[in-house]
C-alpha positions in Angstrom: 0.0 0.0 0.0 1.4 3.5 -1.0 2.2 5.6 2.1 1.2 9.2 1.5 3.0 12.2 2.9 1.5 15.6 3.6 3.0 18.5 1.8 3.9 20.8 4.7 0.6 22.3 6.1 -1.1 22.3 2.6 -3.5 19.4 3.3 -2.3 17.9 0.0 -1.1 14.3 0.2 1.4 12.6 -2.1 3.6 9.5 -2.1 7.4 10.4 -2.1 7.3 11.2 -5.8 5.6 13.9 -7.9 5.2 13.4 -11.6 6.8 16.1 -13.6 4.8 17.2 -16.6 7.5 19.2 -18.5 7.9 16.4 -21.1 4.2 16.2 -22.0 3.8 17.6 -25.6 7.6 17.8 -25.9 9.6 14.5 -25.6 6.3 12.6 -24.9 3.6 12.9 -27.4 0.0 12.9 -26.4 -0.6 9.1 -26.6 2.5 8.4 -24.6 1.6 11.1 -22.1 -1.8 9.6 -21.6 -0.3 6.2 -20.9 2.2 7.6 -18.4 -0.5 9.5 -16.6 -2.7 6.5 -16.4 0.1 4.3 -15.1 1.2 6.9 -12.5 -2.3 7.1 -11.0 -2.7 3.3 -11.2 0.5 2.9 -9.3 -0.8 5.2 -6.5 0.6 8.5 -7.6 -1.4 11.6 -6.8 0.3 14.9 -7.8 1.1 16.1 -11.3 3.4 19.2 -11.7 3.4 21.4 -14.7 3.6 25.1 -15.6 2.2 27.6 -18.1 5.7 27.9 -19.6 5.9 24.2 -20.5 7.1 23.8 -23.3 7.6 27.3 -24.8 11.3 26.5 -25.5 10.3 24.2 -28.4 10.2 25.8 -31.8 6.6 26.6 -32.6 5.3 26.2 -29.1 4.0 29.1 -27.0 3.7 27.5 -23.5 0.7 25.7 -22.1 1.2 22.6 -24.2 1.7 20.4 -21.1 -1.3 21.8 -19.4 -3.4 21.2 -22.5 -2.4 17.5 -22.8 -3.1 17.0 -19.0 -6.5 18.6 -19.6 -7.3 16.3 -22.4 -6.3 13.4 -20.3 -8.4 14.5 -17.5 -11.5 14.7 -19.8 -10.8 11.4 -21.4 -9.9 9.5 -18.3 -12.4 10.9 -15.8 -9.7 10.9 -13.1 -9.8 14.4 -11.9 -10.7 13.3 -8.4 -7.8 11.0 -8.3 -5.1 13.6 -8.9 -3.7 16.9 -7.5 -2.7 19.5 -10.1 0.2 21.8 -9.5 1.0 24.5 -12.0 2.9 27.8 -12.1 2.9 31.4 -13.1 5.7 34.0 -13.6 8.0 32.7 -16.2 6.0 32.6 -19.5 7.6 34.2 -22.5 5.8 35.9 -25.4 2.6 37.8 -25.6 1.5 36.2 -22.3 4.0 38.4 -20.4 6.1 37.4 -17.4 6.4 38.2 -13.8 4.0 38.3 -10.8 2.0 41.5 -11.4 -1.5 41.0 -10.2 -3.1 41.3 -13.6 -0.6 38.8 -14.9 -1.4 36.3 -12.1 -5.2 36.7 -12.7 -4.9 36.2 -16.5 -2.4 33.3 -16.2 -4.6 31.4 -13.7 -7.6 31.7 -16.0 -5.6 30.5 -19.0 -4.2 27.5 -16.9 -7.7 26.6 -15.6 -9.1 26.7 -19.2 -6.2 24.5 -20.7 -6.5 22.0 -17.8 -10.3 22.0 -18.0 -10.8 22.3 -14.2 -12.4 24.7 -11.8 -9.6 24.7 -9.2 -5.7 24.4 -9.3 -4.7 22.4 -6.2 -1.3 24.0 -5.9 -0.3 27.2 -7.6 3.3 28.2 -7.7 5.0 31.6 -8.2 7.5 30.1 -10.7 10.2 32.6 -9.8 10.5 35.6 -7.6 9.6 39.0 -9.0 11.3 41.8 -7.0 9.7 44.5 -9.2 6.3 43.7 -7.6 5.7 44.3 -3.8 5.1 41.0 -2.1 2.0 42.3 -0.5 0.4 42.7 -4.0 1.6 39.3 -5.2 0.0 37.5 -2.2 -3.2 39.6 -2.4 -3.5 38.6 -6.0 -3.1 34.9 -5.0 -5.6 35.5 -2.1 -8.2 36.6 -4.6 -7.8 33.3 -6.5 -8.1 31.3 -3.3 -11.2 33.2 -2.2 -12.8 32.6 -5.6 -12.1 28.9 -5.3 -9.8 28.8 -8.2 -6.7 27.9 -6.2 -6.5 25.7 -3.0 -3.0 26.5 -1.8 0.3 28.3 -2.8 3.8 27.4 -3.5 7.1 29.2 -4.3 9.7 28.1 -6.8 13.2 29.3 -7.2 13.0 31.7 -4.2 16.1 32.5 -2.2 15.9 32.2 1.6 15.7 35.9 2.3 12.9 36.4 -0.1 10.9 33.4 1.1 11.2 34.6 4.7 10.1 38.1 3.6 7.1 36.6 1.9 6.2 34.6 5.0 6.6 37.8 7.2 4.3 39.8 4.8 1.7 37.1 4.8 1.6 37.0 8.6 1.6 40.8 9.0 -1.1 41.4 6.4 -3.3 38.4 7.0 -2.6 37.0 3.6 -2.1 33.4 2.5 1.4 32.2 2.6 3.6 29.8 0.6 3.1 26.3 2.0 5.2 24.5 -0.5 8.7 25.2 -2.0 10.0 23.9 -5.3 13.8 24.3 -5.5 16.6 22.7 -7.6 18.1 20.0 -5.5 19.8 16.7 -6.0 22.9 14.7 -4.9 25.3 16.8 -7.1 23.6 20.2 -6.9 22.9 20.9 -3.2 24.0 24.5 -2.6 20.7 26.2 -3.7 18.7 24.5 -1.0 20.9 23.2 1.8 21.5 25.7 4.6 19.4 28.7 5.3 16.6 27.8 2.8 16.3 24.2 4.0 16.3 25.3 7.7 13.6 27.9 6.9 11.4 25.2 5.4 11.8 22.9 8.3 11.2 25.6 10.8 7.9 26.7 9.1 6.9 23.2 8.0 6.9 24.1 4.3 6.7 21.1 2.2 9.5 20.7 -0.4 9.3 19.1 -3.8 12.7 19.4 -5.5 13.1 19.5 -9.3 16.1 18.1 -11.2 16.1 15.3 -8.8 18.1 13.2 -11.2 20.3 16.1 -12.3 19.0 16.1 -15.9 19.9 12.4 -16.1 23.4 12.5 -14.7 22.3 10.5 -11.6 21.0 7.6 -13.7 24.6 6.7 -14.4 24.3 7.5 -18.1 27.3 10.0 -18.1 30.5 8.5 -16.5 33.3 9.9 -18.7 34.0 12.6 -21.3 33.1 9.9 -24.0 29.5 9.8 -22.7 28.9 13.6 -23.0 27.8 13.3 -26.6 24.9 11.2 -25.7 22.6 14.2 -25.4 22.4 18.0 -25.7 22.9 18.2 -22.0 26.5 17.0 -22.3 27.9 20.4 -21.3 26.1 20.3 -18.0 27.1 16.7 -17.4 30.8 17.8 -17.9 30.5 20.2 -14.9 29.1 17.4 -12.7 31.9 15.1 -13.7 34.6 17.8 -13.0 33.2 18.3 -9.5 31.9 15.6 -7.2 29.9 13.6 -9.8 32.2 10.7 -10.2 32.5 10.2 -6.5 28.7 10.4 -6.1 28.2 7.8 -8.8 30.7 5.5 -7.1 28.8 5.7 -3.9 25.5 5.2 -5.6 26.9 2.0 -7.4 27.7 0.6 -3.9 24.3 1.3 -2.6 22.8 -0.3 -5.8 24.8 -3.4 -5.2 23.5 -3.6 -1.6 19.9 -2.9 -2.5 19.3 -4.0 -6.0 17.8 -0.6 -6.7 18.5 1.4 -9.8 20.6 4.6 -9.5 17.6 6.7 -10.4 15.7 5.1 -7.5 18.6 5.7 -5.1 18.9 9.4 -6.1 15.1 9.9 -5.5 15.1 7.9 -2.3 18.1 10.0 -0.9 16.1 13.1 -1.7 12.9 11.9 -0.1 14.9 11.2 3.1 16.3 14.8 3.4 14.9 17.1 6.1 12.0 19.1 4.9 11.6 17.2 1.6 8.2 15.7 0.9 8.6 14.3 -2.6 11.0 14.9 -5.4 9.7 15.6 -8.9 10.7 13.4 -11.8 9.4 13.1 -15.3 9.2 10.0 -17.5 8.9 9.6 -21.4 8.0 5.9 -21.3 6.1 3.4 -19.2 9.4 1.7 -18.4 10.9 4.9 -17.0 7.7 5.7 -15.0 7.8 2.1 -13.4 11.4 2.7 -12.5 10.7 6.0 -10.9 7.6 4.8 -9.0 9.8 2.0 -7.5 11.7 4.8 -5.6 8.8 5.4 -3.2 9.1 1.9 -1.8 12.9 2.1 -1.3 14.1 2.9 2.2 17.8 3.5 2.5 19.6 2.8 5.8 21.1 5.6 7.7 24.6 4.4 6.7 23.7 4.4 3.1 22.2 7.8 3.3 25.3 9.2 5.1 27.6 7.6 2.5 25.8 9.3 -0.3 25.7 12.6 1.5 29.4 12.5 2.2 30.2 11.6 -1.4 28.7 14.9 -2.7 29.8 17.1 0.2 
């Protein structure tokens, strides 16, 4: 039986894995996306993470393609009551505008609701901080959506500790809704953006954490182990940076744990994340049923304290 965790104080429950929707309509076509979504729900998954900007980086795309596919799947499957939908505002390029101005938030929410074909977004993220807009105005705009029943709860993505703390203080002072979930970049080979002050803040305020890039863009699957492997994808340049730092040491430690547990490196990377203080569930995406099944296997993997310590030390 799948054990669910609560995302901070949001009231939202998920196993220790959130399904990333960035690939839907990009590297996973509609039919494949539908199969992955069905399999995720059948396995006990509950939360799907997307954004209005997915996948505007693809030639010919404008953003919203992922939300559109998820919306079509919801209509076809009738599974709205089985999933929690998380999406984001604040990073869309093009005529939709960017940032967290109140009018932008209102318009983006309506557009996301329409594409998803739902009345309520369960978790709405500020995709990135916007220092040009007073935080009181940002949170008031989100409050309007919550009061209208269009959003259940709020999250922040890519916020630094000082700005997240400021937003929490503003919410408390002004009686506004506060961010209950954080989505930072965090994995075994990229830890500096979360560990320390930001992680401590989340633990202190019981903010649920759903890290993205949990597999470090594929590096932590073990696919890239030498310079000769860097040509395997367009991400080779980023993989080179991991290899030049602690990447090789981390992979060696992961290999040891894999030999002890029989788990794959991807499962180990996600299980390590799920065991970190403050973390509720890492986000990972799949482009095939086989990948989805492997990722889902991570939420039943419990690493020993010695194994966790060994992995942590390897990337320190």
